[in-house]
C-alpha positions in Angstrom: 7.7 -36.8 -9.0 4.0 -36.3 -9.3 2.5 -35.8 -12.8 0.5 -32.7 -13.1 -3.2 -33.1 -13.5 -4.5 -32.3 -17.0 -7.5 -30.2 -17.8 -8.9 -27.7 -20.1 -6.2 -25.7 -21.8 -5.1 -22.8 -19.7 -5.3 -19.3 -21.3 -2.2 -17.6 -22.5 0.1 -16.6 -19.7 -0.4 -12.9 -20.4 -4.2 -13.3 -20.3 -4.1 -15.3 -17.1 -1.9 -12.6 -15.4 -4.3 -9.8 -16.5 -7.2 -11.8 -15.2 -5.5 -12.3 -11.9 -4.5 -8.6 -11.7 -8.2 -7.6 -12.3 -9.4 -9.9 -9.5 -6.7 -8.7 -7.1 -7.8 -5.1 -7.7 -11.5 -6.1 -7.2 -10.5 -7.7 -3.9 -8.5 -4.7 -2.6 -11.2 -2.2 -3.6 -14.0 -4.4 -2.1 -12.3 -4.3 1.3 -12.6 -0.5 1.4 -16.2 -0.4 0.1 -17.6 -2.6 2.9 -16.5 -0.3 5.7 -18.9 2.6 6.5 -16.9 5.7 7.5 -19.1 6.1 10.5 -17.1 3.4 12.3 -13.8 3.9 14.1 -11.0 1.3 14.3 -11.6 -1.9 16.3 -10.1 -2.1 19.8 -7.4 -4.6 18.8 -6.3 -2.5 15.9 -5.4 0.4 18.4 -3.2 -2.0 20.4 -1.5 -3.4 17.4 -0.6 0.1 16.2 0.7 1.1 19.6 3.2 -1.8 19.4 5.2 0.2 16.9 6.0 2.7 19.7 7.6 0.0 21.8 9.6 -2.3 19.4 10.5 -5.6 21.1 11.2 -9.2 20.2 8.0 -10.2 22.1 4.7 -8.9 23.5 2.0 -10.2 25.9 -0.7 -9.9 23.2 0.9 -11.1 20.0 4.3 -12.1 18.6 6.5 -9.2 17.1 5.6 -9.4 13.4 2.6 -7.1 13.9 4.8 -4.5 15.5 7.1 -4.4 12.4 4.0 -4.1 10.2 2.8 -1.2 12.4 6.1 0.6 12.0 5.7 0.4 8.2 2.1 1.8 8.6 3.6 4.6 10.7 6.2 5.4 8.0 3.3 5.6 5.5 1.4 8.1 7.6 -0.6 6.0 10.0 -3.8 6.8 8.1 -7.0 4.6 8.0 -6.2 3.8 4.4 -2.8 2.2 5.2 -4.1 0.5 8.3 -6.8 -1.3 6.2 -4.4 -1.8 3.3 -2.3 -4.5 4.9 -5.0 -7.0 5.9 -6.5 -6.5 2.5 -3.1 -7.1 0.9 -2.5 -10.3 2.8 -5.9 -11.5 1.7 -5.1 -10.7 -1.9 -1.8 -12.5 -1.7 -3.5 -15.5 -0.2 -5.9 -15.4 -3.2 -2.9 -15.3 -5.6 -1.5 -18.5 -3.9 -4.9 -20.2 -4.4 -4.8 -19.1 -8.1 -1.3 -20.7 -8.4 -2.4 -23.9 -6.7 -5.2 -24.3 -9.2 -2.6 -23.8 -11.9 -0.4 -26.4 -10.3 -3.3 -28.9 -10.3 -3.9 -28.2 -14.0 -7.2 -26.3 -13.5 -8.8 -24.1 -16.1 -9.1 -20.4 -16.0 -12.7 -20.8 -14.8 -11.5 -22.9 -11.9 -9.2 -20.1 -10.9 -11.9 -17.6 -11.1 -14.3 -19.8 -9.2 -11.8 -20.3 -6.3 -11.1 -16.5 -6.2 -14.8 -15.7 -6.1 -15.4 -18.1 -3.2 -12.5 -16.5 -1.4 -13.8 -13.0 -1.8 -17.5 -13.9 -1.2 -16.8 -15.6 2.2 -15.8 -15.0 5.8 -12.2 -14.5 4.5 -13.1 -11.0 3.4 -14.5 -10.3 6.9 -11.2 -11.3 8.4 -9.3 -9.1 5.9 -11.3 -6.1 7.1 -9.5 -5.7 10.4 -5.8 -5.0 11.2 -5.2 -8.1 13.2 -2.7 -11.0 12.8 -5.4 -13.2 11.3 -5.0 -12.1 7.7 -1.3 -12.8 7.6 -1.9 -16.0 9.6 -4.1 -17.4 6.8 -1.5 -16.3 4.2 1.3 -18.1 6.2 -0.9 -21.3 6.4 -1.6 -21.2 2.7 2.1 -20.6 2.0 3.0 -23.8 3.9 0.4 -25.8 1.9 1.8 -24.3 -1.3 5.3 -25.4 -0.5 4.1 -28.9 0.6 2.3 -29.3 -2.7 5.3 -28.1 -4.7 7.5 -30.6 -2.8 5.0 -33.5 -3.5 4.9 -32.4 -7.1 8.6 -31.9 -7.8 10.4 -33.7 -4.9 12.7 -30.7 -4.8 14.1 -30.2 -1.2 14.2 -26.4 -1.6 10.5 -26.4 -0.9 11.1 -27.9 2.5 13.5 -25.1 3.3 10.9 -22.6 2.3 8.4 -24.3 4.6 10.9 -23.6 7.5 10.9 -19.9 6.5 7.1 -19.6 6.3 6.7 -21.5 9.6 9.2 -19.2 11.4 7.6 -16.0 10.1 4.2 -17.4 10.7 4.9 -18.1 14.3 6.3 -14.6 14.7 2.9 -13.4 13.5 0.6 -15.8 15.5 1.3 -18.9 17.4 -1.8 -20.4 15.9 0.2 -21.8 13.0 1.7 -24.3 15.4 -1.5 -26.4 15.1 -1.0 -26.6 11.4 2.6 -27.8 11.9 1.4 -30.5 14.2 -1.3 -31.4 11.7 1.2 -31.6 8.8 3.7 -33.7 10.7 1.0 -36.1 11.8 -0.6 -36.2 8.4 2.7 -36.9 6.6 3.6 -39.6 9.2 0.3 -41.4 8.6 0.4 -41.1 4.8 2.4 -42.7 2.0 4.7 -39.6 2.1 6.2 -40.6 5.4 9.5 -41.0 3.6 9.8 -37.2 3.9 11.1 -37.8 7.4 14.2 -39.4 5.8 15.0 -36.1 4.0 17.6 -34.2 5.9 16.2 -30.9 4.5 13.1 -31.4 6.6 15.3 -31.1 9.8 17.2 -28.2 8.3 13.8 -26.6 7.7 13.0 -27.0 11.4 16.3 -25.4 12.3 15.6 -22.4 10.0 12.2 -22.0 11.7 13.9 -22.2 15.1 16.5 -19.6 14.2 13.8 -17.2 13.0 11.7 -17.5 16.2 14.7 -17.7 18.6 14.5 -14.0 19.7 10.8 -14.4 20.6 11.5 -17.6 22.5 14.2 -15.8 24.5 11.8 -12.9 25.2 9.2 -15.4 26.4 11.7 -17.1 28.8 12.9 -13.7 30.1 9.4 -12.6 30.9 8.2 -15.9 32.5 6.4 -17.4 29.4 3.4 -14.9 29.4 2.0 -16.8 26.5 0.9 -19.5 29.0 -1.0 -16.9 31.0 -2.5 -15.5 27.8 -3.8 -19.0 26.9 -5.2 -19.6 30.3 -7.0 -16.2 30.3 -8.3 -16.9 26.8 -9.6 -20.3 27.8 -11.3 -19.0 31.0 -12.9 -15.9 29.5 -13.6 -16.8 25.9 -13.1 -20.4 24.8 -15.2 -21.7 27.6 -18.2 -20.2 25.7 -17.3 -21.9 22.4 -19.5 -24.9 21.5 -17.8 -27.8 19.7 -20.9 -28.2 17.6 -21.0 -24.5 16.6 -17.3 -24.7 15.7 -18.0 -27.5 13.2 -21.1 -25.8 11.9 -19.2 -22.5 11.4 -16.6 -24.2 9.2 -19.2 -24.2 6.3 -21.1 -21.0 7.3 -17.8 -19.1 6.6 -18.2 -19.8 2.9 -21.9 -19.1 2.6 -23.0 -19.9 -1.0 -19.5 -21.2 -1.9 -19.6 -24.1 0.7 -20.3 -26.5 -2.2 -16.7 -25.9 -3.3 -15.4 -27.0 0.1 -17.5 -30.2 -0.2 -16.2 -30.7 -3.7 -12.6 -30.5 -2.4 -13.3 -33.4 0.0 -15.0 -35.4 -2.7 -12.2 -34.7 -5.2 -9.5 -35.7 -2.7 -11.3 -38.9 -1.9 -12.6 -40.0 -5.3 -10.6 -38.2 -8.0 -7.7 -40.4 -9.0 -5.4 -37.5 -10.2 -5.7 -36.0 -6.7 -4.4 -39.2 -5.1 -0.9 -37.9 -4.4 -2.3 -35.0 -2.5 -4.7 -36.9 -0.2 -2.4 -36.1 2.7 -4.2 -32.7 2.7 -7.3 -34.6 4.1 -5.2 -36.1 6.9 -3.7 -32.7 7.7 -7.2 -31.2 7.8 -8.6 -33.9 9.9 -5.9 -33.8 12.6 -5.9 -30.0 12.8 -9.7 -29.7 13.0 -9.7 -32.4 15.7 -7.2 -30.4 17.8 -9.2 -27.2 17.4 -12.5 -29.0 18.2 -11.1 -30.7 21.3 -9.6 -27.5 22.6 -12.9 -25.5 22.1 -11.1 -23.2 19.6 -12.8 -20.1 18.1 -14.2 -20.9 14.7 -11.9 -18.6 12.7 -8.7 -20.2 14.1 -9.1 -22.9 11.4 -9.6 -20.6 8.4 -6.0 -21.1 7.2 -7.0 -24.7 6.2 -9.5 -23.6 3.6 -7.7 -21.7 0.8 -5.9 -24.9 -0.4 -9.3 -26.7 -0.3 -10.9 -24.0 -2.4 -8.2 -24.7 -5.1 -8.9 -28.5 -5.0 -12.7 -28.0 -4.9 -12.7 -25.5 -7.8 -10.7 -27.8 -10.0 -12.8 -30.8 -9.2 -16.1 -29.0 -9.6 -15.0 -27.6 -13.0 -14.0 -31.1 -14.1 -17.4 -32.5 -13.2 -19.2 -29.9 -15.4 -17.0 -29.7 -18.5 -18.7 -32.4 -20.5 -21.4 -31.8 -23.1 -23.8 -29.1 -22.2 -22.9 -29.0 -18.5 -20.2 -26.3 -19.0 -23.1 -23.9 -19.7 -24.0 -24.1 -16.0 -21.0 -22.0 -15.1 -23.1 -18.9 -14.7 -25.2 -20.9 -12.2 -22.2 -21.7 -10.0 -21.1 -18.0 -10.1 -24.5 -16.9 -9.1 -24.7 -19.5 -6.3 -21.5 -18.0 -4.8 -22.3 -14.3 -5.3 -26.1 -14.0 -4.7 -26.2 -15.4 -1.1 -23.1 -13.4 -0.2 -24.7 -10.2 -1.5 -27.9 -10.9 0.5 -25.9 -11.3 3.7 -23.4 -8.5 3.0 -24.9 -5.9 5.4 -24.9 -8.5 8.2 -21.3 -9.5 7.8 -19.7 -6.2 7.1 -20.1 -2.8 8.9 -21.9 -1.1 5.9 -25.0 -0.1 7.8 -25.4 2.5 10.5 -26.1 1.2 14.0 -29.7 2.5 13.8 -30.2 0.5 10.6 -28.9 -2.6 12.2 -31.3 -2.3 15.1 -34.1 -2.0 12.6 -33.0 -5.4 11.2 -32.3 -7.0 14.6 -34.3 -10.1 13.8 -32.3 -10.9 10.7 -29.0 -10.3 12.6 -30.1 -12.5 15.5 -31.2 -15.3 13.2 -27.7 -15.3 11.6 -26.1 -15.5 15.1 -23.9 -12.4 14.5 -25.2 -10.6 17.6 -23.6 -13.2 19.9 -20.5 -12.0 21.6 -17.6 -13.9 23.2 -19.6 -13.9 26.5 -22.1 -16.2 24.8 -24.9 -13.6 24.9 -26.7 -11.6 22.2 -26.3 -7.8 22.1 -27.6 -4.9 20.0 -24.7 -4.9 17.5 -22.2 -7.6 16.4 -19.2 -7.5 18.8 -16.7 -6.2 16.2 -19.1 -3.4 15.2 -19.7 -2.4 18.8 -15.9 -2.4 19.2 -15.7 0.2 16.4 -17.7 2.8 18.2 -17.1 5.4 20.9 -13.3 5.7 20.6 -13.1 9.2 19.1 -15.6 10.4 21.7 -13.5 8.9 24.4 -10.3 10.4 23.1 -12.0 13.9 22.9 -13.1 13.4 26.6 -9.5 12.8 27.6 -8.2 15.7 25.6 -10.7 18.0 27.2 -9.5 16.9 30.7 -5.9 17.4 29.6 -6.6 21.0 28.5 -7.8 21.8 32.0 -4.5 21.0 33.6 -2.1 24.0 34.2 0.9 23.9 31.8 3.3 23.7 34.7 1.7 20.5 35.9 1.2 18.7 32.6 4.7 17.0 32.8 3.6 15.4 36.0 0.3 14.0 34.7 -0.5 10.3 34.2 -3.2 9.3 31.7 -4.7 6.0 33.0 -7.3 3.9 31.2 -9.3 0.9 32.2 -8.2 -1.4 29.3 -6.0 -1.7 26.3 -8.6 -0.6 23.8 -9.2 2.7 25.6 -5.4 3.4 26.0 -4.8 2.6 22.3 -7.6 4.7 21.1 -6.4 7.8 23.1 -2.9 7.3 21.7 -4.1 7.0 18.2 -6.5 10.0 18.1 -4.5 12.2 20.5 -1.1 11.5 19.3 1.2 14.6 19.8 -1.5 16.4 21.8 -1.0 14.7 25.2 1.1 12.1 26.9 0.7 8.4 25.9 -2.1 6.7 27.8 -1.5 3.5 29.7 -3.6 0.8 31.5 -3.1 -2.1 33.9 -3.9 -4.3 31.0 -2.2 -6.3 28.2 1.2 -4.9 27.0 0.6 -1.5 28.6 1.7 -2.9 32.0 5.3 -2.7 30.6 4.8 0.8 29.1 4.1 3.0 32.1 6.3 6.1 32.4 8.7 6.4 35.3 7.1 9.2 37.4 8.4 10.0 40.9 6.0 13.0 41.2 2.4 13.0 40.3 0.2 16.1 40.4 -2.7 15.0 38.1 -4.2 11.8 36.8 -6.6 11.7 33.9 -8.7 8.6 34.5 -10.8 7.0 31.7 -13.1 4.5 33.2 -15.3 4.1 36.3 -14.8 6.5 39.3 -11.9 5.7 41.7 -13.0 3.3 44.5 -12.9 4.2 48.2 -9.5 2.7 48.7 -8.0 4.9 45.9 -9.8 8.0 47.2 -7.8 8.0 50.3 -4.8 9.2 48.2 -6.9 11.7 46.1 -8.2 15.0 47.4 -10.3 16.0 44.5 -12.2 13.9 41.9 -13.7 16.0 39.1 -15.8 14.3 36.4 -15.1 16.1 33.1 -17.0 13.9 30.7 -19.2 10.8 30.1 -19.4 8.5 27.2 -22.7 9.1 25.4 -22.8 6.4 22.7 -25.0 3.7 24.2 -24.2 1.2 21.5 -20.4 1.1 21.9 -19.0 -1.8 23.9 -17.4 0.5 26.5 -20.7 2.1 27.4 -21.8 -0.9 29.5 -18.7 -0.4 31.7 -19.8 3.1 32.7 -16.9 4.9 31.1 -16.3 8.5 32.2 -13.4 10.9 32.2 -12.1 12.1 35.6 -9.5 14.6 36.5 -7.8 13.6 39.8 -5.8 16.2 41.7 -4.5 16.8 45.2 -2.6 13.5 45.0 -0.8 11.9 47.9 3.1 11.7 47.6 2.7 8.0 48.3 0.6 7.4 45.2 3.5 7.0 42.6 5.0 4.2 44.8 1.6 2.5 45.2 1.1 2.6 41.5 4.5 1.0 40.9 3.7 -1.7 43.5 0.4 -2.5 41.7 2.2 -2.5 38.4 4.9 -4.9 39.6 2.2 -7.3 40.9 0.4 -7.1 37.6 3.6 -7.8 35.6 4.3 -10.8 37.9 0.8 -12.2 37.2 1.8 -12.7 33.6 4.6 -15.0 34.5 2.5 -18.1 35.0 4.8 -20.2 32.8 7.6 -20.0 35.4 5.4 -21.1 38.3 
């Protein structure tokens, strides 16, 4: 059993809880304040919300946890408030775990506050802005670290069982946590804690995780392991543009003024004798970062490694400056964290209108936030551009729908170019028109069965010459006007297609079957 590290006396439990509650409230409120109401949801958020309409044990885009979360959001009213509430909540819960890890290490109340401030004033809050699996992913990683530290501290096998639970749930949220599992197993094997592999509860923990993820494994096998196709597509279209050097650089840029706490964590784990039982954290970090770097991973994939480091770094930094007059420098450390973050706030979060961002283009370009996944610089940060034009697009589709005779509306297909467009139409036009679909992502499994087609509302470019052979009339009913939204570059317009050939439904089904088959790379 590891002896807890001693430090400055902790405040009374009631005071500590009140302080934590205050910081959690600040964190939650902050997430709402850094989103200008001018912006729509981001394209991925629309898809994630649509998962709730098609509950399954697996999806092409993400594992099923997000769908369950979206069902809860639907029960609560499906409003912007609740959509943004859950990523903010998962961020706050991660911060609570960091607070508890500092307590486990014997850190002072100031160390707890320091760790919480770095967490809030960093890229973590940027991640917690969007309804994506990333916020819960970081929470799951931190939960695994919390359980591991508890096991090293107490030698109680129950913590290994909890690791199995968090691993299973984490995988159902995002497969990314598998890299941490590999890092942990490798780190423990190379450390003095390798005796853990003689504990039967470690293997029971693995069985628990396997049972939890079994439905998703079965779904993957039934659908030809589409996760392999997804990984290939991700590598070919996005990861190929990721520089290994930029990946390493971004690890510290994420924490802006608080990067010194991350450095302090490394120093403390190497040189601070009371942290010696926890040095396996360094091995886990090193192995996981190596894997991500080798595979050209996106910079944010590794964010789950850092909450535990913030705890170690804050405790060690506070220890260094608790002697004589040095404790008076605390206000300096707080300022070092908050001031740079405040100066960069409008470049990191969508708090400025697009026109204001364009006026400050040089600043944004210098910071590198205008670079998209294609490796090129654009007028707005990619996520910002992905939060524009959706309501306009939905209004275009609804306008086309209202031109269709009532008798023909049941025989109308709403077809979009990609999942973002389909999800946006389904969010803003819910209950007003049929669900939109696309030959993209999970929507390839959500097409309605239609033997008769009289109209098609097409959102995207005009039908090509091959398609026009089956369409008598192509009427453009609208065009996207927002030049700064990401979809504008694709020439998005609304078309009402009529005079359709009786052969068209069968041809659509053939294309659909071919598209579905393309996702079965894992079985080839």
